[in-house]
N, C-alpha and C positions, 0 to 999 in steps of 0.2 A: 501529149497531142489532144486537143479538145475536139469534140465532134458538136455538129448543128443537127437537130431533127426538124424536119418540115412536115408538116400534116396539111394534105389537101383532098379536095374530093374531085374524082374524074367522072365525068356523065359519059354515057353512051357504050360502055364496056358489056359485053353480053356473054363472052366465054374466055377460055383458057388462052386463046391466041390473042385476043385483044390485050389480056393481063401481060402476056409476054412482050408484045409490041411496046407498050408503055414502058414497061421495065427496062427493055434494051434502049429506048430513047433517053430515059432519065439517066441511065448508067453512063451515058456519054458526056453528061455535065461534068466539069471540072470538080475533083474532090468527093464526088458520090461513091460511097461505100457498100451501101445496102439500100433496097428499094423493097418494101412489102405493101403487096396489095390485097384488099380483101375485096373479093369480087361480090358485087351485089348486083347482078343481072337485071338490066333495064331501069336501073336507079343510079344513084352517085355511090360510087365506090370509094371508099377511104384509102387513103395511099398515104404511106409513112416513108420518108427519104432521109437517110442518115448521110452527112457531108462531113469532110474535114475542114471546109471552108464556107463561108457564107453563101447561099443561094439566093438570087433574085428571083423575084416573082415573075419578071418577064422571060427569063431563062427557063424556069420551070415550065411556064405556060407554052413557051415555044416549042419544048421537047414533047410535050404532051399532044400539042397540035401536029408535031410531025408525026406522031402515031397514028393521028386521025381521030383524036378526041379533044374536049373541051374541059378546063378545069371549072369546076362549078363556083360560082361565086361564093364569098365568104358570108356568112349569115352575120346579119347584125343583132346584139343583144338588146338594142334600144326598141 
């Protein structure tokens, strides 16, 4: 079984409760097997999502929004 890893940034988290809320919502997505959040209070927190099937950007953003936060825009290398 192959896995997919998605890395995003989440804005607005400040504490462990925030982390749990985002973790719980992301784990409701089909195929998600693991969520790792590195809390950076008051800044963009890196989040790594591991799943057994592809995750759409829209589904991930909707789950984060349901938790009350926002996905940080991806930075351009240009």
